[in-house]
N, C-alpha and C positions, 0 to 999 in steps of 0.2 A: 631531498638535495641540495646543497647549495654549489653553485660550478659559475667554473671563470674563463675568461676565455683570453687568448692574445693572438694575434691574426698578423703576421708575416709576410712581407712582399707586396704582392702588386694588387690594384682596385678588383682585377679576376678570382683570385684568392679572398679578398674580402667578403665577396657574394657569398662565395661558399660555407666562408665562414656565419653570417647573419642566416643562412640557410640552416644551418647548424643550431645555431641559437635558439632559432623557432621550434626545431626540430626537439630540443629540451623542453622549453615551456608548455609545449604541447601535452607535452607526455607530465607537466607537473612540476619540474624542477623549479630553484630558484635560481636569479643570474643576480652574481655580484659583483662587486667593483674592487674587492679589497682579496689578495690571493692569501691570507692567512682565515679567511674566515673559509672559502673554498675546500669542501669535500670532493671534490670534481675539479681538476683543470684540463683544458683541451688545448694545447697546440697546432694553431694550423701553419705548418711549416712551408717554406720557401725555398727549392731545391735550383735555381735558374744558374748561377754563376758561384766563384768559389765565394766572395764574401757572404752571400747570402744564405750557406750554407753555413757557413761558420757561424753565424747569428743564431740561424736558427740551433744550432747542437748547445750553442751556447745559451740562449734559452732555454732548451729541453731540460740543459745538466742544473740550470737556476730553479728552475723549478721542481727538480729531483727533489729539491733542499726543505721543499715544504710539505714532501711527505714524510719529512721526520717529526713535524709535528699536525694540524688538522686534516690534511689532505689523504685522502684516504686513495686515490684513484687517479694518477697520469697517463694522460692518453694524447697521443701525436698523431695528425693527418697531416693529409698535403702533397708535393711536387719533393721533396727532398724524401719522404715514407715508400713514395711512388719507385724513386731511383735506388732506394738502399734500405729497402724493408728487411732485410736479412742480415746486412751490416748491422743496422741499429740497434736490431732486437740481443746482439752479440755484446756490443760495446755499451750498450744503455739499458741495462736489463732494468732499471728502476722506470721503465715506463711501463702502464700495463697492458695499455692496447696499441697497437702501429696501426692505422688505418690508411692504405693506399688511395690514390684518385680513383684507379680503376674500380673500384667496390663501392664507391660511392653510393651505387642504387641499394646497398646493404648497408649503408652506414649505421642506420638506429640500432637495426638487427645484430651488430657486432658488439654495437653500445650497452643494448640489454641484454644480452646476454654475460658481458662485463658485471655489471649492474645487481643484475634480477634478486640474486642473494641477499645482496644488502639493502635493497629502495625499497621491500615487498611493505615491509608495515610503515613506512615516512611517505610511501606514494598517495595513498590515501587522501594523509593528512594536507601532502603536497599541494593535490590539484584544486583541494576547497579554499587555501589560502593563495592561493595563488590568484583566482579571482578578486580577493581584494587587496591584493600586494599593491606597494605603490612605489616601491623599489624595485627597477630590475635594471641594474647598468652593467656594462661589458669592460670587466678589467680587460685592460691591456696596457702593452707600453707606450703606444704611438696614440699622439693627442688626437689624432681625430677620431678615435675612438672611443673618447673619454665624455661624448655628448652623445650616450646610446639616447634615442626617445622609443617613445613606449606609443607611438600612435600608427601604426602600418601592423595586422595583421591580411596583406594579401590573403584572397580566397581563390586562387587557381590552384587545381590537382592535377598533376601529369604525370605520367608512368615512370618517367625519370628523374633524377637528381637534376639535370640540366634544365629541365624543364618545371620543376617543382620549385615553385615561386612564394611561397610564404615564408616570410624573411621579419626580422627583428634587425630595422636601420639603423645604421651607430654612425652614418656621419652627422646629427643633426637634422634639425628641423629644414633647412634649404634646400638641399638637394640629396637624390638617391642614384646610384649607379644600375643600371640595365645591362646585364651581360646575355647581350646577341646571338654568342656564337664562342664556344672553346674549342680548343685544339688549334692546329695550323698545315699547310699541304705546304709552305712554303719551301720546305726544306734547305732554308741557306746553310752555310756546310759549320756553323759555331754554334749553333743552337740546336738544345737540348729541348724544347719545347715540343715538338714535334713525338720524342720518344719519352717524351713525360705524358704528357695528356693526349697524346693521337693527332690524326689527320684531324682537319677542319669538320667541327660537326655544328652546325648554322640552327638556332630553335626555330620554331614556323613564326611568322608574322603578325596572326593572331594570339600567339602566346605574348608577345612582345606587347603588343597592342594593348592587351588583356592587362597587362604587367603595369602600364605607363598609364593606365586611366588609374588604376587604384589606387598608385601612387597618388596621383591629381588627387582623387578626391579627398585622398589623406593629408593634403596640403603642402606639397613638397612641388615646387613651382620651377623646377632645373631639374633636369635629369640627363644622364652624363652615358652614352651607350658606348660602351667597352667591348672588346674582342683582342685575339692576338693580332688579327687582320680584319680590321672594321670592313675596309673594303673588298673584301671578296665575301661579304657577308652573304648567304643565300647560295652561292658556287654549288655547294654539293645538293641541295636540297632545290632549288629551282633553274640549273641548268645554269643561272646566271648571275652576276651580282646583283644585290637587290639593296642595296641601301639607301639609295634614290628615292624609291619605292617606298621603304620602308619610312624615311624620312617623312616625306610627303605627308602619308597620313596619320604618324607622330602630329604633324603639325595643326593636324585639326581637333586637336584635344583643348578645350578653349581653357583651361586652366591651368597649362603648360604656360611659363613663360621664356625660358631659355633649354635650350636643346643644343647636346657637346655630343661627340663622336671622337675618339680618341686612336691612335694609333692606323691613318690612315696612310696605307702603302701608296707611292707614288707613279708603279703601274695603274695602278685599279682608280686611281682619280680621273674621273671619265669629264666628259663637256655633260653631261645629263646633273651630274652631281655636282658640278660648280652651278650651272643653271639652277638646282634645286635651290640651293643655300643663298642666292641670290634673289632668286622670287618670295623665301620665306623668312621675314625678319625673326620668327621666332631661332632660327639657328643662327647660332654663334657665327663670326666670322673670324674661325679660327680654325687652321688646321694642324695637325700633330702629323708630323709626318717622318720616321725613321727613315733616314735615307742611308745610314751607316758610315758612307763615305761616296765620295768623288770620282779617285782614279777607276778608270774601265780595270786596268792589272789587278785590283783589288775590289773591286763589284766582281767580277769575273770568278776569280777565286773562293769570295763568298757565297757563289752561286745567286748574287741578287737579279732579278728580272730584268730590274730599270738599269740605264746607264746615265754615264757624266752628262753627256749632250740632253735625254730625253729628261733630267733632271731638272739642269738649269733652265729648260723650256719651259717647264712643268711651273716651275715658280715664279718664273717672269710673267706665264699665263695668268698665275693666281691673281699677283697685283696688280694687272690690267685690268681685271676682270673686276674685282674684288678689290678697289681702293685701300680698304680699312683695314683686310684681312690681316689676323696675327697668325707669324707662320714658326709654330716651333718642330726643330728639328733633333736627332739623336746622331752620333757620329763615334765611331770606333777607332779606337787608335791600337798600332800595335798587333794588327792580326798578322799571320804570319806571311812572309814575304812581302809586307808593305816597308817600300826601299823610302830613302830618304825624299827621291823625287815624288813620287807616290805621297808622302805624307806633306811636303811642301804647296801641290797642288791643290789636297784637302786644305790647308791652312790659306793659302791665299782665293780660296774659293769662300771659305767661310768669310773672312774679310770682305771681298766684294758684296756677298749675298746678306751678310747683316741681316743673318735671323733675330728675330723678336725675342726668341727663347732659345735657348740650346743646352743640351743634355751633352755631356761626353762622356767617355767610361772606357777602359784597359782591357784590350782582348783577355780573355778565361778561358784558359785552356779545358773543357769538358769531355770526361768520359763518354764514350759514343758516339762521338760526333765527326764526323769525316775530318774536320782541323785540325783535329787531337793528334794526329801521325802526321800532320803535313810538313814536308821540309822547311828550313828557313826561322824557327821558331826567334821571335823577337826577346832580346833582352828585356828582362821587368825594368831594369835603370834605362832604356831608349824608353818603354811604353811612360810610364813616369814623367820623364820627360816633356814626351810629346803630349800626354795627356794637361798638364802642368800650364803650357804652350796655347794650347787649347784653349781653356779654361779662361785664362790671362787674358786672352784676344776679346772670350766674349763678353769676358766684363766690362773693359772699354765699350766695344758692339751694346752690348746692356744699357751703359749709361745714355750714350747718346743716343739709342730709339726712345728711350724714357725719357728724358728732355724735349722730344718733342713734340709731348703732351701738354708739357705747362702749359695754360691759360685755354684748355680743352676740356669742355665740358660729356660727364660721363654716368650713366643709370650704373647705381652701385648697388648689388645687395646687403645691406648690411649682416656682421658672422656674430661678431660680441665685439669687447671695449676692453681696451687697455687696460692693465694693474693699475694705472696710475691713475687711471677714469679719463686722460685727456683725450685718446683720440678713440673713436670708431674703427672696426677694425671690416671694411669690405672688399667686395671682387667687382672686376667690372667683366664685360664681353671677353677683354685679353687674357683671363687670369685662371686658369683651369685651378679647381681647389687642390691644397697640399702640394701641388707641381709647381705654380706658378708665383712669382708674390703677389702682393694685397696694397689696397689704399690705405690710406691711415686719413683719417676725415676728421677734423676739429670738433669735439664736444660740445656744442652751442645750445641745443637743445636732448629734448630724452627720444631717442629713439629704440625702438624695438626690434628684440634680432629677424632676420627675414624682412624687415621693408626694404622697397626698392626706392632708389632717392638720387636725385641730381648733386653733381657734385664735380667742382673744379676744381683743376689739378694746378698748384701753385708751387711745388718742387720736389724734387727727387731725393729718396735717400735709398742707397745701395740697388738695390732691385726691385726696389716697393717705391711708391710716391705717395704725396699728401696733397689734401688738398681741403676743401670748405664747400659748408653746402649751400646748396641754393633754395630748396626747399623746403 
Protein backbone atom coordinates (compact mmCIF):
# COMPACT_ATOMS: atom_id res chain seq x y z
CA UNK A 1 0.00 0.00 0.00
CA UNK A 2 1.03 3.60 -0.57
CA UNK A 3 1.49 5.85 2.47
CA UNK A 4 1.75 9.64 2.83
CA UNK A 5 2.89 11.58 5.89
CA UNK A 6 2.35 15.01 7.40
CA UNK A 7 4.54 16.05 10.32
CA UNK A 8 3.46 19.06 12.37
CA UNK A 9 5.14 20.91 15.20
CA UNK A 10 8.71 20.74 16.42
CA UNK A 11 11.81 18.94 15.18
CA UNK A 12 11.43 16.40 18.01
CA UNK A 13 8.09 15.44 16.50
CA UNK A 14 9.77 15.27 13.11
CA UNK A 15 12.21 12.64 14.40
CA UNK A 16 9.22 10.53 15.52
CA UNK A 17 7.74 10.90 12.04
CA UNK A 18 11.01 9.76 10.46
CA UNK A 19 11.02 6.64 12.64
CA UNK A 20 7.42 5.89 11.68
CA UNK A 21 8.22 6.25 7.98
CA UNK A 22 11.04 3.75 8.44
CA UNK A 23 8.67 1.28 10.11
CA UNK A 24 6.29 1.45 7.15
CA UNK A 25 9.15 1.00 4.67
CA UNK A 26 10.52 -1.98 6.56
CA UNK A 27 7.13 -3.64 6.28
CA UNK A 28 6.97 -3.20 2.54
CA UNK A 29 4.91 -0.03 2.13
CA UNK A 30 5.63 2.57 -0.52
CA UNK A 31 6.04 6.18 0.61
CA UNK A 32 4.40 8.74 -1.72
CA UNK A 33 4.44 12.52 -1.91
CA UNK A 34 0.95 13.02 -3.26
CA UNK A 35 -2.12 12.61 -1.02
CA UNK A 36 -4.20 11.68 -4.06
CA UNK A 37 -2.07 8.56 -4.40
CA UNK A 38 -1.94 7.64 -0.73
CA UNK A 39 -4.03 4.71 0.48
CA UNK A 40 -2.89 5.45 4.02
CA UNK A 41 -2.30 8.96 5.38
CA UNK A 42 -0.52 9.50 8.70
CA UNK A 43 -0.69 12.86 10.50
CA UNK A 44 1.77 13.40 13.36
CA UNK A 45 0.16 16.17 15.39
CA UNK A 46 1.35 18.92 17.72
CA UNK A 47 -0.68 19.93 20.76
CA UNK A 48 1.61 22.39 22.51
CA UNK A 49 -0.40 25.62 22.28
CA UNK A 50 -3.76 26.73 20.90
CA UNK A 51 -2.53 27.63 17.40
CA UNK A 52 -0.78 24.29 17.06
CA UNK A 53 -3.93 22.45 18.12
CA UNK A 54 -6.00 24.37 15.58
CA UNK A 55 -3.53 23.56 12.81
CA UNK A 56 -3.51 19.88 13.75
CA UNK A 57 -7.32 19.61 13.78
CA UNK A 58 -7.64 21.47 10.47
CA UNK A 59 -5.01 19.20 8.91
CA UNK A 60 -6.79 16.06 10.09
CA UNK A 61 -10.09 17.34 8.68
CA UNK A 62 -8.41 18.23 5.39
CA UNK A 63 -6.89 14.76 5.09
CA UNK A 64 -10.24 13.20 5.96
CA UNK A 65 -11.52 14.59 2.65
CA UNK A 66 -9.14 12.24 0.82
CA UNK A 67 -11.00 9.26 2.28
CA UNK A 68 -13.72 10.09 -0.21
CA UNK A 69 -11.20 9.34 -2.97
CA UNK A 70 -8.29 6.90 -2.88
CA UNK A 71 -7.36 6.97 0.80
CA UNK A 72 -8.56 3.95 2.76
CA UNK A 73 -7.08 4.65 6.16
CA UNK A 74 -6.38 7.85 8.08
CA UNK A 75 -4.10 7.65 11.13
CA UNK A 76 -3.41 10.43 13.64
CA UNK A 77 -0.63 10.26 16.22
CA UNK A 78 1.40 12.59 18.42
CA UNK A 79 0.90 15.20 21.12
CA UNK A 80 -2.63 16.32 20.27
CA UNK A 81 -3.78 12.71 20.38
CA UNK A 82 -2.04 12.18 23.71
CA UNK A 83 -3.98 15.09 25.21
CA UNK A 84 -7.39 14.66 23.58
CA UNK A 85 -7.73 11.12 22.23
CA UNK A 86 -11.22 10.42 23.58
CA UNK A 87 -12.55 13.79 22.44
CA UNK A 88 -11.02 13.38 18.98
CA UNK A 89 -12.51 9.92 18.55
CA UNK A 90 -15.96 11.40 19.18
CA UNK A 91 -15.55 14.57 17.13
CA UNK A 92 -13.57 13.23 14.13
CA UNK A 93 -14.63 9.59 13.61
CA UNK A 94 -13.22 9.70 10.07
CA UNK A 95 -9.84 8.88 11.60
CA UNK A 96 -9.41 5.11 11.68
CA UNK A 97 -6.69 5.00 14.32
CA UNK A 98 -5.52 7.43 16.99
CA UNK A 99 -2.11 6.62 18.48
CA UNK A 100 -1.07 8.29 21.74
CA UNK A 101 2.55 9.24 22.29
CA UNK A 102 2.60 7.12 25.45
CA UNK A 103 1.80 4.01 23.39
CA UNK A 104 4.50 4.44 20.74
CA UNK A 105 6.25 1.26 21.87
CA UNK A 106 3.31 -0.66 20.37
CA UNK A 107 2.92 1.73 17.44
CA UNK A 108 3.46 -0.82 14.70
CA UNK A 109 1.31 -3.40 16.42
CA UNK A 110 -1.57 -0.91 16.45
CA UNK A 111 -1.06 0.00 12.81
CA UNK A 112 -0.74 -3.62 11.77
CA UNK A 113 -3.99 -4.54 13.53
CA UNK A 114 -5.74 -1.84 11.51
CA UNK A 115 -4.24 -2.72 8.15
CA UNK A 116 -3.65 -6.47 8.22
CA UNK A 117 -6.98 -7.46 6.69
CA UNK A 118 -6.51 -5.37 3.56
CA UNK A 119 -2.78 -5.57 3.05
CA UNK A 120 -1.97 -9.25 3.27
CA UNK A 121 -2.11 -9.88 -0.47
CA UNK A 122 -0.38 -6.68 -1.49
CA UNK A 123 2.33 -6.88 1.15
CA UNK A 124 4.41 -9.57 -0.53
CA UNK A 125 4.35 -7.70 -3.84
CA UNK A 126 5.32 -4.46 -2.17
CA UNK A 127 8.21 -6.09 -0.32
CA UNK A 128 9.64 -7.24 -3.63
CA UNK A 129 8.99 -3.94 -5.35
CA UNK A 130 10.49 -2.03 -2.44
CA UNK A 131 13.94 -3.38 -3.24
CA UNK A 132 13.96 -1.62 -6.60
CA UNK A 133 11.76 1.37 -5.82
CA UNK A 134 13.35 4.61 -6.93
CA UNK A 135 10.81 7.09 -5.66
CA UNK A 136 10.32 7.21 -1.91
CA UNK A 137 9.37 10.71 -0.93
CA UNK A 138 7.43 12.12 1.93
CA UNK A 139 4.16 13.95 1.54
CA UNK A 140 3.87 16.92 3.83
CA UNK A 141 2.79 20.54 3.91
CA UNK A 142 6.10 21.92 5.04
CA UNK A 143 8.91 22.64 2.61
CA UNK A 144 11.60 21.10 4.76
CA UNK A 145 9.98 17.68 4.42
CA UNK A 146 9.81 17.79 0.64
CA UNK A 147 13.50 16.92 0.41
CA UNK A 148 13.15 13.33 1.60
CA UNK A 149 16.29 11.37 1.01
CA UNK A 150 16.84 7.67 0.63
CA UNK A 151 20.36 7.67 2.06
CA UNK A 152 19.72 6.84 5.66
CA UNK A 153 18.98 3.39 6.97
CA UNK A 154 20.54 3.34 10.38
CA UNK A 155 20.80 -0.14 11.80
CA UNK A 156 20.55 0.45 15.52
CA UNK A 157 18.02 -1.79 17.25
CA UNK A 158 16.81 -0.86 20.72
CA UNK A 159 13.95 -1.88 22.96
CA UNK A 160 11.91 1.32 22.98
CA UNK A 161 10.61 3.76 20.39
CA UNK A 162 12.73 6.53 21.94
CA UNK A 163 15.91 4.51 21.50
CA UNK A 164 14.92 2.93 18.19
CA UNK A 165 16.70 4.97 15.58
CA UNK A 166 16.04 3.37 12.22
CA UNK A 167 14.85 6.45 10.35
CA UNK A 168 14.19 7.94 6.95
CA UNK A 169 15.75 11.40 7.12
CA UNK A 170 13.40 13.99 5.66
CA UNK A 171 15.48 17.17 5.92
CA UNK A 172 17.55 16.77 2.78
CA UNK A 173 21.13 15.58 2.46
CA UNK A 174 22.97 18.24 4.49
CA UNK A 175 21.82 17.84 8.06
CA UNK A 176 19.87 15.60 10.41
CA UNK A 177 18.38 15.98 13.86
CA UNK A 178 19.26 13.65 16.71
CA UNK A 179 16.80 13.59 19.59
CA UNK A 180 18.94 13.05 22.68
CA UNK A 181 16.09 13.11 25.21
CA UNK A 182 12.35 13.44 25.43
CA UNK A 183 9.97 14.79 28.02
CA UNK A 184 10.79 17.46 30.58
CA UNK A 185 11.00 17.71 34.36
CA UNK A 186 11.20 21.50 34.64
CA UNK A 187 7.47 21.97 35.28
CA UNK A 188 7.15 25.53 34.04
CA UNK A 189 3.63 26.58 35.02
CA UNK A 190 2.52 27.42 31.46
CA UNK A 191 3.85 24.30 29.73
CA UNK A 192 1.90 21.15 28.87
CA UNK A 193 4.93 19.13 27.71
CA UNK A 194 5.43 17.21 31.00
CA UNK A 195 1.76 16.21 30.88
CA UNK A 196 2.05 15.10 27.25
CA UNK A 197 5.51 13.55 27.10
CA UNK A 198 6.24 12.91 30.75
CA UNK A 199 9.42 13.67 32.72
CA UNK A 200 12.92 13.90 31.24
CA UNK A 201 13.95 10.65 29.56
CA UNK A 202 17.52 10.76 28.24
CA UNK A 203 18.91 8.32 25.74
CA UNK A 204 22.14 6.53 26.49
CA UNK A 205 25.24 8.26 25.24
CA UNK A 206 26.26 5.09 23.41
CA UNK A 207 23.08 5.00 21.32
CA UNK A 208 23.40 8.68 20.39
CA UNK A 209 27.04 8.31 19.33
CA UNK A 210 26.19 5.21 17.31
CA UNK A 211 23.41 7.07 15.52
CA UNK A 212 25.71 10.02 14.81
CA UNK A 213 28.35 7.65 13.39
CA UNK A 214 25.80 6.11 11.06
CA UNK A 215 24.56 9.50 9.90
CA UNK A 216 28.15 10.59 9.28
CA UNK A 217 28.77 7.48 7.18
CA UNK A 218 25.69 8.31 5.13
CA UNK A 219 27.07 11.76 4.33
CA UNK A 220 25.39 14.05 6.84
CA UNK A 221 27.98 16.64 7.82
CA UNK A 222 25.81 18.63 10.23
CA UNK A 223 23.99 17.11 13.17
CA UNK A 224 21.58 19.04 15.37
CA UNK A 225 20.95 17.77 18.89
CA UNK A 226 17.45 18.40 20.13
CA UNK A 227 15.42 17.80 23.29
CA UNK A 228 12.96 19.82 25.32
CA UNK A 229 15.94 20.93 27.43
CA UNK A 230 19.26 19.78 25.96
CA UNK A 231 21.36 21.18 28.79
CA UNK A 232 19.76 18.75 31.26
CA UNK A 233 20.58 15.78 29.06
CA UNK A 234 21.70 12.82 31.17
CA UNK A 235 20.51 14.17 34.51
CA UNK A 236 18.02 11.31 34.90
CA UNK A 237 20.27 8.39 33.97
CA UNK A 238 23.75 9.68 34.82
CA UNK A 239 22.69 11.82 37.82
CA UNK A 240 24.36 14.90 36.34
CA UNK A 241 24.09 16.94 33.12
CA UNK A 242 26.15 15.25 30.41
CA UNK A 243 25.77 17.48 27.35
CA UNK A 244 29.38 18.67 27.54
CA UNK A 245 30.60 15.07 27.69
CA UNK A 246 28.37 14.06 24.79
CA UNK A 247 29.58 16.94 22.64
CA UNK A 248 33.20 16.04 23.36
CA UNK A 249 32.62 12.51 22.12
CA UNK A 250 30.68 13.61 19.03
CA UNK A 251 33.50 15.98 18.06
CA UNK A 252 35.72 12.92 17.61
CA UNK A 253 33.69 11.81 14.58
CA UNK A 254 35.85 12.80 11.62
CA UNK A 255 33.12 13.09 9.00
CA UNK A 256 30.97 15.46 11.06
CA UNK A 257 31.70 19.10 10.24
CA UNK A 258 29.12 21.06 12.25
CA UNK A 259 27.39 20.23 15.53
CA UNK A 260 24.55 22.28 16.99
CA UNK A 261 22.38 21.86 20.07
CA UNK A 262 19.04 23.59 20.58
CA UNK A 263 16.96 24.64 23.61
CA UNK A 264 19.74 25.30 26.13
CA UNK A 265 18.11 26.47 29.34
CA UNK A 266 20.10 29.31 30.98
CA UNK A 267 20.47 27.78 34.42
CA UNK A 268 22.30 24.70 33.08
CA UNK A 269 24.77 26.40 30.74
CA UNK A 270 27.88 25.58 32.74
CA UNK A 271 31.49 26.75 32.50
CA UNK A 272 32.33 23.25 31.29
CA UNK A 273 29.84 23.50 28.43
CA UNK A 274 31.18 26.91 27.40
CA UNK A 275 34.74 25.59 27.48
CA UNK A 276 33.83 22.55 25.36
CA UNK A 277 32.36 24.88 22.73
CA UNK A 278 35.47 27.08 22.79
CA UNK A 279 37.84 24.13 22.43
CA UNK A 280 36.03 22.27 19.63
CA UNK A 281 35.72 24.05 16.27
CA UNK A 282 33.08 21.57 15.11
CA UNK A 283 30.58 22.98 17.60
CA UNK A 284 28.84 25.99 16.08
CA UNK A 285 29.21 29.10 18.24
CA UNK A 286 25.45 29.32 18.61
CA UNK A 287 23.31 29.24 21.74
CA UNK A 288 19.54 28.88 21.59
CA UNK A 289 18.49 30.02 25.08
CA UNK A 290 14.74 30.29 25.80
CA UNK A 291 14.75 32.86 28.62
CA UNK A 292 10.95 33.52 28.37
CA UNK A 293 11.17 36.75 30.41
CA UNK A 294 13.51 38.96 32.41
CA UNK A 295 11.18 40.20 35.18
CA UNK A 296 11.69 38.22 38.38
CA UNK A 297 8.01 38.69 39.15
CA UNK A 298 7.03 36.87 35.95
CA UNK A 299 9.84 34.30 36.05
CA UNK A 300 8.80 33.27 39.55
CA UNK A 301 5.17 32.82 38.52
CA UNK A 302 6.39 30.79 35.54
CA UNK A 303 8.38 28.56 37.94
CA UNK A 304 11.51 29.21 35.92
CA UNK A 305 14.79 28.21 37.54
CA UNK A 306 16.69 31.32 36.46
CA UNK A 307 16.23 34.98 37.39
CA UNK A 308 16.82 38.28 35.66
CA UNK A 309 20.25 38.85 37.16
CA UNK A 310 21.56 35.37 36.33
CA UNK A 311 20.31 35.69 32.74
CA UNK A 312 22.08 39.01 32.26
CA UNK A 313 25.31 37.64 33.73
CA UNK A 314 25.14 34.58 31.46
CA UNK A 315 24.71 36.66 28.29
CA UNK A 316 27.62 38.91 29.24
CA UNK A 317 29.77 35.86 30.00
CA UNK A 318 28.98 34.12 26.70
CA UNK A 319 29.83 37.22 24.69
CA UNK A 320 33.06 37.70 26.59
CA UNK A 321 34.18 34.06 26.37
CA UNK A 322 33.05 33.51 22.76
CA UNK A 323 33.20 36.87 20.92
CA UNK A 324 31.57 35.58 17.71
CA UNK A 325 28.77 33.72 19.52
CA UNK A 326 25.27 33.94 18.07
CA UNK A 327 22.55 34.20 20.71
CA UNK A 328 18.98 33.23 20.01
CA UNK A 329 16.17 33.43 22.54
CA UNK A 330 12.44 33.03 22.98
CA UNK A 331 10.26 35.30 25.11
CA UNK A 332 6.63 35.15 26.18
CA UNK A 333 4.33 38.12 26.58
CA UNK A 334 0.98 38.26 28.33
CA UNK A 335 1.67 35.69 31.03
CA UNK A 336 -0.91 35.95 33.85
CA UNK A 337 0.01 38.78 36.16
CA UNK A 338 2.43 40.45 33.75
CA UNK A 339 2.14 44.12 34.58
CA UNK A 340 3.00 47.04 32.33
CA UNK A 341 6.14 47.46 34.43
CA UNK A 342 7.07 43.81 33.87
CA UNK A 343 6.63 44.17 30.13
CA UNK A 344 8.58 47.42 30.03
CA UNK A 345 11.42 45.70 31.87
CA UNK A 346 11.45 42.96 29.24
CA UNK A 347 11.29 45.45 26.36
CA UNK A 348 14.13 47.57 27.76
CA UNK A 349 16.25 44.50 28.38
CA UNK A 350 15.81 43.24 24.81
CA UNK A 351 16.64 46.71 23.53
CA UNK A 352 19.90 46.55 25.48
CA UNK A 353 20.78 42.85 25.01
CA UNK A 354 20.32 42.95 21.21
CA UNK A 355 19.86 39.21 20.66
CA UNK A 356 20.95 38.06 17.22
CA UNK A 357 17.79 35.98 16.82
CA UNK A 358 14.54 36.20 18.76
CA UNK A 359 11.17 34.53 18.69
CA UNK A 360 8.22 35.81 20.70
CA UNK A 361 4.82 34.36 21.42
CA UNK A 362 1.77 35.26 23.43
CA UNK A 363 0.84 33.21 26.46
CA UNK A 364 -1.58 30.41 25.55
CA UNK A 365 -3.91 29.17 28.28
CA UNK A 366 -3.43 25.40 28.36
CA UNK A 367 -5.69 22.99 30.24
CA UNK A 368 -4.03 21.04 33.01
CA UNK A 369 -1.23 23.53 33.63
CA UNK A 370 -0.94 25.55 36.87
CA UNK A 371 -1.09 28.84 34.95
CA UNK A 372 -4.50 27.93 33.50
CA UNK A 373 -6.27 28.93 36.72
CA UNK A 374 -4.01 31.82 37.69
CA UNK A 375 -5.59 35.16 38.46
CA UNK A 376 -4.92 38.30 36.44
CA UNK A 377 -5.18 36.73 32.98
CA UNK A 378 -4.13 39.25 30.33
CA UNK A 379 -6.62 40.49 27.74
CA UNK A 380 -5.95 39.15 24.20
CA UNK A 381 -5.65 42.66 22.73
CA UNK A 382 -2.98 43.52 25.31
CA UNK A 383 -1.09 40.33 24.48
CA UNK A 384 -1.20 41.15 20.78
CA UNK A 385 -0.04 44.73 21.34
CA UNK A 386 2.89 43.59 23.47
CA UNK A 387 3.82 40.88 20.97
CA UNK A 388 3.80 43.35 18.08
CA UNK A 389 5.93 45.80 20.02
CA UNK A 390 8.57 43.13 20.76
CA UNK A 391 8.69 41.91 17.17
CA UNK A 392 8.95 45.46 15.80
CA UNK A 393 11.88 46.11 18.13
CA UNK A 394 13.61 42.87 17.15
CA UNK A 395 13.24 43.64 13.46
CA UNK A 396 15.32 46.77 13.97
CA UNK A 397 17.87 44.97 16.15
CA UNK A 398 18.20 42.10 13.69
CA UNK A 399 18.90 44.46 10.79
CA UNK A 400 21.53 46.34 12.80
CA UNK A 401 23.21 43.08 13.84
CA UNK A 402 23.21 41.73 10.29
CA UNK A 403 24.72 44.96 8.93
CA UNK A 404 27.80 44.29 11.05
CA UNK A 405 28.50 41.24 8.87
CA UNK A 406 28.98 43.25 5.67
CA UNK A 407 32.54 42.74 4.47
CA UNK A 408 33.07 39.63 6.61
CA UNK A 409 33.80 36.17 5.21
CA UNK A 410 31.89 33.06 6.28
CA UNK A 411 31.96 29.37 5.50
CA UNK A 412 28.56 28.52 4.02
CA UNK A 413 26.87 25.23 3.18
CA UNK A 414 24.89 25.28 -0.08
CA UNK A 415 21.30 24.08 0.34
CA UNK A 416 19.63 25.03 -2.92
CA UNK A 417 19.11 27.67 -5.56
CA UNK A 418 16.46 30.35 -6.09
CA UNK A 419 13.79 29.82 -8.73
CA UNK A 420 15.31 32.43 -11.01
CA UNK A 421 18.74 30.74 -10.64
CA UNK A 422 20.38 34.06 -9.73
CA UNK A 423 21.37 33.01 -6.22
CA UNK A 424 22.40 29.91 -4.34
CA UNK A 425 20.82 29.57 -0.90
CA UNK A 426 23.08 28.67 1.99
CA UNK A 427 23.62 28.84 5.74
CA UNK A 428 26.54 29.72 7.97
CA UNK A 429 27.17 28.69 11.58
CA UNK A 430 24.89 31.59 12.50
CA UNK A 431 21.78 29.96 11.03
CA UNK A 432 19.76 26.98 12.24
CA UNK A 433 17.78 25.50 9.34
CA UNK A 434 14.09 26.37 9.03
CA UNK A 435 14.36 28.74 12.02
CA UNK A 436 16.83 31.47 11.12
CA UNK A 437 17.68 33.41 7.97
CA UNK A 438 19.78 32.32 5.00
CA UNK A 439 22.63 33.67 2.90
CA UNK A 440 21.98 34.29 -0.79
CA UNK A 441 25.14 33.83 -2.84
CA UNK A 442 25.48 35.21 -6.35
CA UNK A 443 25.44 32.41 -8.91
CA UNK A 444 28.78 32.79 -10.67
CA UNK A 445 29.67 29.11 -11.02
CA UNK A 446 28.11 25.67 -10.66
CA UNK A 447 27.80 24.45 -7.08
CA UNK A 448 26.37 21.21 -5.73
CA UNK A 449 24.02 20.99 -2.77
CA UNK A 450 25.93 20.16 0.39
CA UNK A 451 29.18 21.83 -0.69
CA UNK A 452 30.88 24.19 1.76
CA UNK A 453 32.16 27.44 0.24
CA UNK A 454 33.64 30.73 1.41
CA UNK A 455 31.38 33.73 0.98
CA UNK A 456 31.93 37.46 1.51
CA UNK A 457 28.85 39.35 2.71
CA UNK A 458 27.90 42.36 0.56
CA UNK A 459 24.45 43.44 1.77
CA UNK A 460 21.46 42.78 4.03
CA UNK A 461 17.97 41.83 2.86
CA UNK A 462 15.36 41.75 5.64
CA UNK A 463 16.43 38.89 7.93
CA UNK A 464 18.85 37.44 5.36
CA UNK A 465 22.28 38.24 3.95
CA UNK A 466 23.59 38.46 0.38
CA UNK A 467 27.15 37.64 -0.57
CA UNK A 468 29.55 36.57 -3.27
CA UNK A 469 31.77 33.52 -3.68
CA UNK A 470 35.45 33.66 -2.77
CA UNK A 471 36.36 30.13 -3.89
